[in-house]
matplotlib code that plots the C-alpha trace (Angstrom):
import matplotlib.pyplot as plt

x = [92.7, 91.5, 92.4, 90.3, 91.6, 94.2, 93.1, 95.9, 99.0, 101.9, 102.2, 104.9, 103.5, 104.3, 105.6, 108.2, 109.5, 109.7, 111.5, 114.0, 114.7, 115.2, 117.9, 119.6, 119.7, 120.9, 123.7, 124.6, 124.6, 126.9, 129.2, 129.4, 128.9, 130.9, 133.0, 132.0, 131.1, 127.4, 126.3, 122.6, 121.5, 119.4, 115.7, 114.5, 112.5, 114.5, 114.6, 118.0, 118.3, 122.0, 125.3, 127.6, 131.3, 133.3, 136.3, 138.9, 141.0, 141.9, 141.7, 138.9, 139.0, 135.8, 133.6, 130.1, 126.6, 123.4, 120.8, 117.0, 116.1, 112.5, 111.4, 108.3, 106.4, 104.3, 107.2, 107.1, 103.4, 104.0, 106.1, 107.2, 109.4, 112.8, 111.9, 109.5, 108.4, 109.2, 107.3, 109.1, 107.7, 108.1, 109.9, 112.3, 113.1, 114.0, 116.1, 117.9, 118.7, 120.3, 122.1, 125.8, 126.1, 124.9, 121.7, 120.5, 117.2, 117.4, 114.3, 114.5, 112.1, 111.4, 110.5, 113.6, 115.9, 117.4, 118.2, 117.6, 118.9, 118.8, 120.6, 118.5, 119.4, 117.8, 118.3, 116.5, 113.7, 110.5, 108.0, 104.3, 101.3, 100.3, 103.6, 105.0, 108.0, 108.8, 112.0, 112.5, 114.4, 115.8, 115.4, 119.0, 120.5, 121.1, 123.5, 126.1, 129.6, 128.1, 127.1, 130.6, 131.7, 128.6, 128.0, 131.7, 131.6, 128.5, 130.4, 133.4, 134.1, 137.1, 139.0, 137.6, 134.0, 134.7, 136.3, 133.3, 130.9, 132.7, 132.4, 128.7, 128.0, 129.8, 128.0, 125.6, 128.5, 130.3, 127.2, 126.9, 130.5, 130.0, 127.0, 129.1, 128.1, 131.0, 131.4, 133.4, 134.8, 134.9, 137.1, 137.7, 140.7, 141.3, 145.1, 145.9, 144.0, 146.1, 143.2, 142.9, 139.1, 137.3, 134.5, 134.1, 131.2, 130.4, 128.5, 127.5, 129.3, 126.6, 129.3, 127.4, 130.0, 128.0, 128.7, 128.2, 124.8, 125.6, 124.8, 126.3, 128.5, 130.3, 133.0, 136.5, 139.2, 142.4, 144.5, 148.1, 147.9, 147.3, 144.0, 145.9, 147.2, 144.1, 141.5, 142.8, 141.9, 138.3, 137.8, 139.7, 137.4, 138.3, 141.3, 141.3, 142.7, 142.2, 139.1, 140.6, 138.1, 138.3, 142.1, 142.7, 140.8, 142.0, 145.7, 145.7, 144.5, 147.3, 149.8, 148.6, 149.0, 152.4, 154.1, 152.8, 153.7, 152.0, 153.7, 151.7, 148.7, 150.7, 150.9, 154.2, 154.8, 158.0, 157.6, 155.1, 152.0, 153.1, 156.5, 154.9, 152.4, 154.7, 155.9, 152.3, 151.1, 154.0, 152.5, 149.3, 146.4, 146.7, 144.3, 143.1, 142.5, 142.8, 140.2, 141.6, 144.8, 142.8, 140.9, 142.5, 139.9, 140.2, 138.0, 138.8, 137.2, 136.5, 137.4, 136.2, 139.3, 139.8, 138.7, 135.4, 134.7, 135.5, 133.3, 130.3, 130.7, 131.1, 128.1, 126.0, 126.7, 126.1, 122.8, 121.4, 123.5, 124.2, 127.8, 128.8, 130.5, 133.4, 134.8, 138.4, 140.8]
y = [118.1, 114.6, 112.6, 110.0, 106.5, 106.6, 104.2, 104.9, 104.1, 102.5, 98.9, 96.4, 93.3, 90.0, 88.7, 91.5, 90.5, 86.9, 87.8, 89.9, 87.0, 84.7, 86.9, 87.4, 83.6, 82.9, 85.4, 83.9, 80.4, 81.2, 83.5, 81.7, 78.0, 78.1, 81.2, 82.5, 86.1, 86.9, 89.9, 91.0, 92.2, 95.2, 95.0, 94.7, 91.5, 89.5, 86.4, 86.8, 88.0, 87.6, 86.2, 83.9, 83.9, 80.8, 81.3, 78.6, 79.3, 82.9, 82.4, 84.4, 83.4, 84.8, 81.7, 82.8, 81.4, 83.4, 82.8, 83.1, 83.2, 82.4, 82.5, 81.3, 78.1, 78.5, 77.4, 74.0, 73.4, 70.8, 68.0, 65.1, 62.1, 63.6, 67.2, 69.8, 71.0, 74.6, 76.2, 79.2, 81.8, 80.8, 84.1, 83.5, 80.0, 81.4, 84.1, 81.6, 79.2, 82.1, 83.6, 84.1, 82.3, 79.0, 79.6, 78.0, 78.3, 78.7, 78.1, 79.3, 77.6, 80.1, 77.3, 75.1, 78.1, 76.0, 77.0, 74.3, 74.6, 73.2, 74.1, 75.3, 73.5, 71.3, 68.2, 69.6, 71.4, 69.3, 70.5, 70.1, 69.1, 72.8, 73.9, 75.4, 74.2, 72.7, 71.9, 69.3, 71.0, 68.1, 68.2, 66.9, 69.8, 72.3, 75.3, 74.0, 72.4, 69.4, 71.6, 73.1, 70.6, 70.4, 74.1, 74.8, 72.4, 74.1, 77.4, 76.0, 76.6, 76.9, 80.2, 81.5, 81.0, 82.6, 85.7, 86.2, 85.7, 88.4, 90.8, 90.1, 90.7, 94.0, 95.1, 97.5, 99.4, 99.6, 101.0, 103.6, 104.7, 104.7, 107.0, 109.5, 108.5, 108.8, 105.6, 105.5, 102.5, 103.0, 100.5, 100.0, 97.8, 96.5, 97.1, 95.1, 91.9, 89.2, 88.3, 91.9, 91.6, 94.7, 96.0, 97.4, 99.4, 100.9, 104.2, 107.0, 110.4, 113.0, 115.7, 117.6, 117.3, 114.5, 110.9, 108.6, 107.0, 103.4, 100.7, 97.5, 96.5, 93.3, 91.9, 91.5, 89.0, 89.7, 87.7, 88.9, 91.2, 94.9, 96.3, 98.5, 95.3, 93.2, 95.7, 96.0, 92.4, 93.1, 95.6, 94.4, 96.4, 99.7, 101.8, 103.1, 106.3, 108.1, 110.3, 113.7, 115.8, 113.5, 113.3, 117.0, 117.9, 115.1, 115.4, 119.2, 118.7, 116.2, 118.6, 121.4, 119.2, 117.9, 120.9, 124.0, 125.9, 128.9, 131.8, 134.6, 133.9, 133.5, 130.2, 129.1, 126.1, 124.1, 123.1, 123.6, 121.4, 120.2, 119.2, 117.4, 115.6, 114.5, 111.4, 110.4, 110.8, 108.5, 105.7, 105.6, 104.0, 104.9, 105.5, 109.1, 108.6, 106.1, 105.5, 104.9, 103.4, 100.4, 101.0, 102.5, 104.2, 104.4, 106.2, 105.4, 106.4, 104.0, 104.8, 102.5, 101.0, 99.4, 96.0, 97.5, 99.4, 96.4, 94.1, 96.4, 96.3, 92.5, 92.1, 94.4, 92.1, 88.9, 90.2, 91.9, 90.6, 94.2, 95.2, 98.7, 100.4, 102.6, 105.2, 104.9, 107.5]
z = [2.0, 1.4, -1.7, -3.3, -4.1, -6.8, -9.5, -11.9, -9.8, -11.8, -10.9, -11.8, -13.5, -11.8, -15.1, -15.3, -11.8, -12.8, -16.1, -14.2, -11.8, -14.7, -16.3, -12.9, -12.1, -15.7, -15.3, -11.9, -13.4, -16.3, -14.3, -10.9, -12.0, -15.2, -14.7, -18.2, -19.3, -19.5, -21.5, -21.5, -24.9, -25.9, -25.3, -28.9, -29.1, -31.7, -29.6, -28.1, -24.6, -23.8, -24.9, -23.0, -23.8, -22.9, -20.6, -20.4, -17.3, -18.0, -21.8, -23.6, -27.2, -28.7, -28.5, -27.9, -27.4, -28.0, -25.3, -25.2, -21.5, -20.4, -16.8, -14.9, -14.2, -17.3, -19.4, -17.6, -18.2, -20.9, -19.4, -21.5, -20.6, -20.0, -19.8, -21.1, -24.5, -25.3, -28.2, -29.7, -32.1, -35.7, -36.6, -33.7, -35.1, -38.5, -36.9, -34.7, -37.5, -39.5, -36.5, -36.6, -33.2, -31.9, -30.0, -26.7, -24.9, -21.2, -19.0, -15.4, -12.9, -10.0, -7.6, -8.1, -8.9, -11.7, -15.3, -17.9, -21.4, -24.9, -28.1, -31.0, -34.3, -36.9, -34.8, -31.7, -33.5, -34.0, -36.5, -35.4, -37.5, -37.6, -39.2, -36.0, -33.9, -30.5, -28.7, -25.9, -23.0, -20.9, -17.1, -16.8, -18.8, -16.1, -16.4, -14.0, -14.2, -16.1, -18.9, -19.4, -22.1, -24.3, -24.3, -25.0, -27.9, -29.2, -29.3, -31.1, -34.7, -37.0, -36.7, -40.0, -38.9, -35.5, -37.0, -39.4, -36.5, -34.5, -37.5, -38.0, -34.3, -34.5, -37.6, -35.8, -34.3, -37.6, -39.3, -36.6, -37.1, -40.9, -40.4, -38.3, -34.8, -32.3, -30.2, -27.0, -25.2, -21.4, -19.5, -15.8, -14.9, -11.4, -11.5, -8.4, -9.5, -11.1, -13.4, -14.6, -14.0, -15.0, -17.2, -20.7, -22.1, -25.5, -25.6, -27.9, -27.5, -28.0, -27.7, -25.0, -22.3, -20.5, -20.1, -23.1, -23.7, -22.8, -25.3, -23.8, -20.9, -20.1, -17.8, -19.2, -18.2, -20.2, -17.8, -17.5, -20.5, -20.0, -21.2, -23.7, -25.3, -25.0, -26.1, -29.7, -30.3, -29.3, -32.0, -35.0, -37.3, -35.7, -34.7, -31.2, -29.7, -26.4, -26.3, -26.9, -24.8, -21.8, -21.8, -22.4, -19.3, -17.1, -18.0, -17.7, -14.1, -13.5, -15.0, -12.7, -9.6, -10.6, -12.2, -10.7, -7.5, -6.0, -4.4, -2.8, -5.0, -8.2, -10.0, -11.7, -13.9, -13.9, -17.6, -20.4, -20.7, -24.1, -22.8, -19.8, -21.9, -24.6, -22.7, -21.8, -25.4, -26.5, -24.4, -26.6, -24.8, -21.1, -18.2, -17.7, -14.0, -11.1, -8.4, -4.9, -6.3, -7.4, -10.6, -13.8, -16.0, -19.8, -22.4, -26.0, -29.3, -32.1, -35.7, -38.5, -40.2, -43.6, -42.3, -41.0, -44.1, -46.3, -44.2, -44.6, -48.4, -48.4, -46.0, -48.3, -51.2, -49.2, -47.9, -51.0, -53.9, -54.9, -55.6, -54.7, -57.6, -56.9, -59.3, -60.5, -59.2]

ax = plt.figure().add_subplot(projection="3d")
ax.plot(x, y, z, "-o")
ax.set_aspect("equal")
plt.show()
């Protein structure tokens, strides 16, 4: 049988490839050149593509930059002395100026393989005669070691502001928990690495026995602290406990391996599961398995605590000016 020419084959647009290259090179620049943590953001087009978290040695202190990453030679079509003009969407400008994080534009040039950056603020924004905006992205501002100090300073803030920023960034997850969605935190810790390098992801537990639906993943560098100690500081707005279903199955398998013997087809246990497990439960947050003696795996569940509940009430008032009335007991 002969087939005619297929006119409706799926094709990848060149712009999609260039965009992917831009994100990859931006991530390499922030992670390899600066040693910072780079987190790609969800695909909704709100004008923020990623976050960069500043790492000072092994110290990760919650200082973040929001990034708009643009890739391709077309973004360099308007040269000006010292760099290039970047013309953002008007709605993006308003969103950036009201964002809880400092925002930087990153332009990736596919020919030079360089990422140029500029902060977005009222000093760098220039209003045009048509009421729109443009930003000068300097050719000398490349994401490399020379940009460490200015980008770090841009992410600085007093502790109060930083804590409020962290709560505002976590608001979507708080709202999901408040609506009854079960959120899980999966962590992988390289137990033999002095830096504790590993990864953390947040996902939705659909309670169907499958893996969580991943929402976001990032690299984590707790330094000499254990993940169990460090993770609590990442989610001040929630309480964490081991994911019951995962740990029930995994620890019962461990129990069988450690405490059972077989004799002529019969299985005997040296102690009860409850007695064996009591010591493990007392440890609280703990890995449920280890991969090849190298990677400890944790799966925790988030529970909205009093701070998270209170923040949602305060945020509702700050956003809409409406006070939630509560009945007296």
